[in-house]
C-alpha positions as YAML, in Angstrom:
chain: A
units: angstrom
residues:
- id: 1
  name: ILE
  ca: [-25.26, 14.29, -7.40]
- id: 2
  name: MET
  ca: [-24.35, 10.63, -7.06]
- id: 3
  name: ASP
  ca: [-24.44, 9.77, -10.78]
- id: 4
  name: ASP
  ca: [-20.66, 9.63, -11.25]
- id: 5
  name: CYS
  ca: [-20.10, 7.19, -8.42]
- id: 6
  name: LEU
  ca: [-23.19, 5.05, -8.97]
- id: 7
  name: SER
  ca: [-22.35, 4.56, -12.63]
- id: 8
  name: LYS
  ca: [-18.77, 3.43, -11.82]
- id: 9
  name: ASN
  ca: [-19.57, 1.04, -8.96]
- id: 10
  name: ALA
  ca: [-21.72, -2.01, -8.41]
- id: 11
  name: ILE
  ca: [-24.16, -0.11, -6.21]
- id: 12
  name: GLY
  ca: [-27.74, -0.60, -7.24]
- id: 13
  name: PHE
  ca: [-31.24, -0.45, -5.89]
- id: 14
  name: HIS
  ca: [-30.65, -3.50, -3.69]
- id: 15
  name: ALA
  ca: [-27.74, -1.87, -1.84]
- id: 16
  name: ILE
  ca: [-29.63, 1.40, -1.43]
- id: 17
  name: SER
  ca: [-32.71, -0.41, -0.11]
- id: 18
  name: GLN
  ca: [-30.55, -2.29, 2.39]
- id: 19
  name: ILE
  ca: [-29.40, 1.04, 3.82]
- id: 20
  name: THR
  ca: [-32.90, 2.55, 3.99]
- id: 21
  name: ASN
  ca: [-34.50, -0.62, 5.41]
- id: 22
  name: ARG
  ca: [-31.77, -1.12, 8.00]
- id: 23
  name: ASP
  ca: [-32.25, 2.18, 9.79]
- id: 24
  name: TYR
  ca: [-34.81, 4.63, 8.43]
- id: 25
  name: TYR
  ca: [-33.89, 7.35, 10.94]
- id: 26
  name: THR
  ca: [-30.22, 7.36, 9.83]
- id: 27
  name: TYR
  ca: [-31.36, 7.45, 6.21]
- id: 28
  name: THR
  ca: [-33.67, 10.46, 6.69]
- id: 29
  name: HIS
  ca: [-31.16, 12.14, 9.00]
- id: 30
  name: SER
  ca: [-28.46, 11.78, 6.33]
- id: 31
  name: VAL
  ca: [-30.69, 13.26, 3.63]
- id: 32
  name: ASN
  ca: [-31.55, 16.15, 5.95]
- id: 33
  name: VAL
  ca: [-27.88, 16.78, 6.80]
- id: 34
  name: GLY
  ca: [-27.02, 16.75, 3.09]
- id: 35
  name: LEU
  ca: [-29.74, 19.30, 2.36]
- id: 36
  name: TYR
  ca: [-28.70, 21.51, 5.28]
- id: 37
  name: CYS
  ca: [-25.06, 21.37, 4.18]
- id: 38
  name: MET
  ca: [-25.99, 22.31, 0.62]
- id: 39
  name: THR
  ca: [-28.20, 25.15, 1.83]
- id: 40
  name: PHE
  ca: [-25.41, 26.45, 4.05]
- id: 41
  name: GLY
  ca: [-23.08, 26.42, 1.04]
- id: 42
  name: ILE
  ca: [-25.57, 28.14, -1.24]
- id: 43
  name: LYS
  ca: [-26.48, 30.82, 1.33]
- id: 44
  name: SER
  ca: [-22.75, 31.36, 2.01]
- id: 45
  name: LYS
  ca: [-22.23, 31.91, -1.74]
- id: 46
  name: MET
  ca: [-19.85, 28.97, -2.10]
- id: 47
  name: SER
  ca: [-19.10, 27.64, -5.58]
- id: 48
  name: PRO
  ca: [-21.46, 25.06, -7.13]
- id: 49
  name: GLU
  ca: [-18.76, 22.39, -6.83]
- id: 50
  name: VAL
  ca: [-18.28, 23.09, -3.12]
- id: 51
  name: VAL
  ca: [-22.06, 22.96, -2.63]
- id: 52
  name: ARG
  ca: [-22.09, 19.62, -4.45]
- id: 53
  name: GLN
  ca: [-19.34, 18.23, -2.22]
- id: 54
  name: LEU
  ca: [-21.14, 19.47, 0.90]
- id: 55
  name: GLY
  ca: [-24.34, 17.75, -0.23]
- id: 56
  name: LEU
  ca: [-22.60, 14.47, -0.95]
- id: 57
  name: GLY
  ca: [-20.64, 14.52, 2.28]
- id: 58
  name: GLY
  ca: [-23.70, 15.40, 4.31]
- id: 59
  name: MET
  ca: [-25.69, 12.57, 2.80]
- id: 60
  name: LEU
  ca: [-22.86, 10.09, 3.33]
- id: 61
  name: HIS
  ca: [-21.50, 11.29, 6.69]
- id: 62
  name: ASP
  ca: [-23.00, 8.37, 8.65]
- id: 63
  name: VAL
  ca: [-22.32, 5.62, 6.10]
- id: 64
  name: GLY
  ca: [-20.10, 3.90, 8.68]
- id: 65
  name: LYS
  ca: [-23.22, 3.14, 10.72]
- id: 66
  name: SER
  ca: [-23.95, 0.42, 8.16]
- id: 67
  name: ARG
  ca: [-21.38, -1.67, 10.10]
- id: 68
  name: ILE
  ca: [-23.00, -1.02, 13.50]
- id: 69
  name: ARG
  ca: [-25.63, -3.39, 14.93]
- id: 70
  name: PRO
  ca: [-29.11, -1.89, 14.25]
- id: 71
  name: GLU
  ca: [-30.30, -2.54, 17.80]
- id: 72
  name: LEU
  ca: [-27.42, -0.41, 19.05]
- id: 73
  name: ILE
  ca: [-28.13, 2.48, 16.70]
- id: 74
  name: ASN
  ca: [-31.80, 2.54, 17.69]
- id: 75
  name: LYS
  ca: [-31.36, 1.86, 21.39]
- id: 76
  name: ASP
  ca: [-33.70, 3.79, 23.66]
- id: 77
  name: GLY
  ca: [-31.89, 5.34, 26.57]
- id: 78
  name: LYS
  ca: [-28.27, 5.82, 27.53]
- id: 79
  name: LEU
  ca: [-25.51, 3.75, 25.91]
- id: 80
  name: THR
  ca: [-23.06, 1.83, 28.05]
- id: 81
  name: GLU
  ca: [-19.39, 2.77, 27.74]
- id: 82
  name: ALA
  ca: [-18.77, -0.32, 25.56]
- id: 83
  name: GLU
  ca: [-21.75, 0.51, 23.34]
- id: 84
  name: PHE
  ca: [-20.59, 4.12, 22.94]
- id: 85
  name: GLN
  ca: [-17.12, 2.89, 21.96]
- id: 86
  name: GLU
  ca: [-18.72, 0.73, 19.27]
- id: 87
  name: ILE
  ca: [-20.83, 3.63, 17.98]
- id: 88
  name: GLN
  ca: [-17.68, 5.77, 17.77]
- id: 89
  name: LYS
  ca: [-16.27, 3.34, 15.19]
- id: 90
  name: HIS
  ca: [-18.76, 4.58, 12.59]
- id: 91
  name: ALA
  ca: [-16.64, 7.65, 11.77]
- id: 92
  name: PRO
  ca: [-13.43, 5.78, 10.83]
- id: 93
  name: TRP
  ca: [-15.50, 3.04, 9.19]
- id: 94
  name: GLY
  ca: [-17.26, 5.68, 7.08]
- id: 95
  name: LEU
  ca: [-13.89, 7.07, 6.03]
- id: 96
  name: ASP
  ca: [-12.76, 3.55, 5.09]
- id: 97
  name: ILE
  ca: [-15.94, 2.71, 3.16]
- id: 98
  name: LEU
  ca: [-15.82, 5.89, 1.09]
- id: 99
  name: THR
  ca: [-12.07, 5.59, 0.48]
- id: 100
  name: GLU
  ca: [-12.48, 1.99, -0.72]
- id: 101
  name: MET
  ca: [-15.17, 3.06, -3.19]
- id: 102
  name: LYS
  ca: [-12.58, 5.22, -5.00]
- id: 103
  name: CYS
  ca: [-15.12, 7.70, -6.32]
- id: 104
  name: TYR
  ca: [-15.37, 10.39, -3.65]
- id: 105
  name: GLY
  ca: [-12.89, 13.20, -3.13]
- id: 106
  name: PRO
  ca: [-11.12, 14.04, 0.11]
- id: 107
  name: CYS
  ca: [-13.75, 16.59, 1.20]
- id: 108
  name: VAL
  ca: [-16.56, 14.01, 1.23]
- id: 109
  name: ILE
  ca: [-14.33, 11.41, 2.89]
- id: 110
  name: GLN
  ca: [-13.22, 13.87, 5.57]
- id: 111
  name: MET
  ca: [-16.85, 14.70, 6.37]
- id: 112
  name: ALA
  ca: [-17.52, 11.02, 7.14]
- id: 113
  name: GLY
  ca: [-14.32, 10.62, 9.14]
- id: 114
  name: GLN
  ca: [-14.27, 13.90, 11.06]
- id: 115
  name: HIS
  ca: [-17.88, 14.95, 11.76]
- id: 116
  name: HIS
  ca: [-17.55, 14.00, 15.45]
- id: 117
  name: GLU
  ca: [-14.37, 15.96, 16.05]
- id: 118
  name: LYS
  ca: [-14.77, 19.02, 18.29]
- id: 119
  name: TYR
  ca: [-13.37, 22.42, 17.41]
- id: 120
  name: LYS
  ca: [-11.71, 22.82, 20.83]
- id: 121
  name: GLY
  ca: [-10.52, 19.18, 20.76]
- id: 122
  name: GLY
  ca: [-11.67, 16.09, 22.60]
- id: 123
  name: GLY
  ca: [-13.87, 14.67, 19.86]
- id: 124
  name: TYR
  ca: [-13.45, 11.38, 18.05]
- id: 125
  name: PRO
  ca: [-11.94, 9.44, 16.37]
- id: 126
  name: LYS
  ca: [-8.63, 11.34, 16.41]
- id: 127
  name: GLY
  ca: [-9.13, 14.21, 18.86]
- id: 128
  name: LEU
  ca: [-8.45, 16.83, 16.17]
- id: 129
  name: ALA
  ca: [-8.98, 20.52, 16.93]
- id: 130
  name: GLY
  ca: [-9.44, 23.79, 15.06]
- id: 131
  name: ASP
  ca: [-8.09, 23.89, 11.54]
- id: 132
  name: GLU
  ca: [-6.93, 20.27, 11.79]
- id: 133
  name: ILE
  ca: [-10.58, 19.48, 11.08]
- id: 134
  name: SER
  ca: [-11.69, 19.95, 7.48]
- id: 135
  name: VAL
  ca: [-13.95, 22.98, 7.03]
- id: 136
  name: TYR
  ca: [-16.39, 20.62, 5.29]
- id: 137
  name: ALA
  ca: [-16.47, 18.38, 8.38]
- id: 138
  name: ARG
  ca: [-16.94, 21.44, 10.61]
- id: 139
  name: ILE
  ca: [-19.98, 22.45, 8.56]
- id: 140
  name: CYS
  ca: [-21.26, 18.87, 8.63]
- id: 141
  name: LYS
  ca: [-20.95, 18.74, 12.42]
- id: 142
  name: LEU
  ca: [-23.17, 21.80, 12.76]
- id: 143
  name: MET
  ca: [-25.83, 20.37, 10.46]
- id: 144
  name: ASP
  ca: [-25.58, 16.90, 12.03]
- id: 145
  name: VAL
  ca: [-26.18, 18.23, 15.55]
- id: 146
  name: TYR
  ca: [-28.89, 20.67, 14.45]
- id: 147
  name: ASP
  ca: [-30.87, 17.95, 12.68]
- id: 148
  name: ALA
  ca: [-30.44, 15.51, 15.59]
- id: 149
  name: LEU
  ca: [-31.76, 18.12, 18.03]
- id: 150
  name: THR
  ca: [-34.72, 19.20, 15.89]
- id: 151
  name: THR
  ca: [-35.88, 15.71, 14.89]
- id: 152
  name: ARG
  ca: [-38.29, 13.69, 17.04]
- id: 153
  name: ARG
  ca: [-37.12, 10.24, 18.06]
- id: 154
  name: SER
  ca: [-38.96, 7.50, 19.96]
- id: 155
  name: TYR
  ca: [-37.07, 8.49, 23.11]
- id: 156
  name: LYS
  ca: [-37.07, 12.30, 22.80]
- id: 157
  name: LYS
  ca: [-39.13, 15.23, 21.56]
- id: 158
  name: ALA
  ca: [-37.90, 17.46, 18.78]
- id: 159
  name: MET
  ca: [-36.54, 20.82, 19.89]
- id: 160
  name: THR
  ca: [-37.69, 24.01, 18.21]
- id: 161
  name: PRO
  ca: [-35.09, 25.60, 15.91]
- id: 162
  name: LEU
  ca: [-34.62, 28.47, 18.38]
- id: 163
  name: ASP
  ca: [-34.11, 26.11, 21.33]
- id: 164
  name: ALA
  ca: [-31.68, 23.98, 19.32]
- id: 165
  name: LEU
  ca: [-29.61, 26.99, 18.22]
- id: 166
  name: THR
  ca: [-29.61, 28.36, 21.77]
- id: 167
  name: LEU
  ca: [-28.37, 25.03, 23.14]
- id: 168
  name: MET
  ca: [-25.71, 24.80, 20.44]
- id: 169
  name: LYS
  ca: [-24.48, 28.33, 21.18]
- id: 170
  name: MET
  ca: [-24.72, 28.39, 24.98]
- id: 171
  name: GLN
  ca: [-23.94, 24.83, 26.04]
- id: 172
  name: MET
  ca: [-22.17, 23.20, 23.10]
- id: 173
  name: GLY
  ca: [-20.25, 26.18, 21.73]
- id: 174
  name: PRO
  ca: [-16.72, 24.73, 22.09]
- id: 175
  name: GLU
  ca: [-17.68, 21.81, 19.86]
- id: 176
  name: PHE
  ca: [-18.17, 24.07, 16.84]
- id: 177
  name: ASP
  ca: [-16.12, 26.46, 14.76]
- id: 178
  name: PRO
  ca: [-17.38, 29.76, 16.27]
- id: 179
  name: SER
  ca: [-17.42, 31.65, 12.97]
- id: 180
  name: LEU
  ca: [-19.40, 28.88, 11.25]
- id: 181
  name: LEU
  ca: [-21.85, 28.63, 14.16]
- id: 182
  name: THR
  ca: [-22.41, 32.41, 14.10]
- id: 183
  name: LYS
  ca: [-22.94, 32.32, 10.34]
- id: 184
  name: PHE
  ca: [-25.36, 29.38, 10.64]
- id: 185
  name: ILE
  ca: [-27.39, 31.19, 13.30]
- id: 186
  name: SER
  ca: [-27.55, 34.33, 11.14]
- id: 187
  name: LEU
  ca: [-28.60, 32.27, 8.10]
- id: 188
  name: MET
  ca: [-31.47, 30.72, 10.07]
- id: 189
  name: GLY
  ca: [-33.27, 34.07, 10.16]
- id: 190
  name: PRO
  ca: [-36.55, 34.27, 8.20]
- id: 191
  name: ASP
  ca: [-35.15, 36.63, 5.57]
- id: 192
  name: MET
  ca: [-32.17, 34.47, 4.74]
...
């Protein structure tokens, strides 16, 4: 998936190892989100190119965290207001990093920059709502939250898939595109 960009830029094993060694959770989370995004695209019968873009964007959605202090990313417990404001910078920084690389299309870049926007508004960094948010970023948001809820961290247990989907539907519903959330829930069935 990344061959085109890696062959055109000075990104090698050293740069990749810096990312994985800096924050292993973000690395595995990003791989998971990329796989979930691709699976959503495949199961939704999207074109191979759209699936490819979803996979790339999912894997790179948190690239802006490379500019955040590691101790802040891995902090146990609640963030202070100042710390949360710093964490929020990762979305626009991700957009900037991917734009500067000049090898990713707008869909991938939008996933990095918009995956914390909320469908009903009030998200960050721009407070976009509804169709102002790229459909790719709306899919990424679903997969990002789902993986965060179902993954064990040092400070929290992993939720079961059913509990995570229930929470997303019942308590977090306005954050997501309702048609995409409904589709995701239906695709999570055992026969899908």
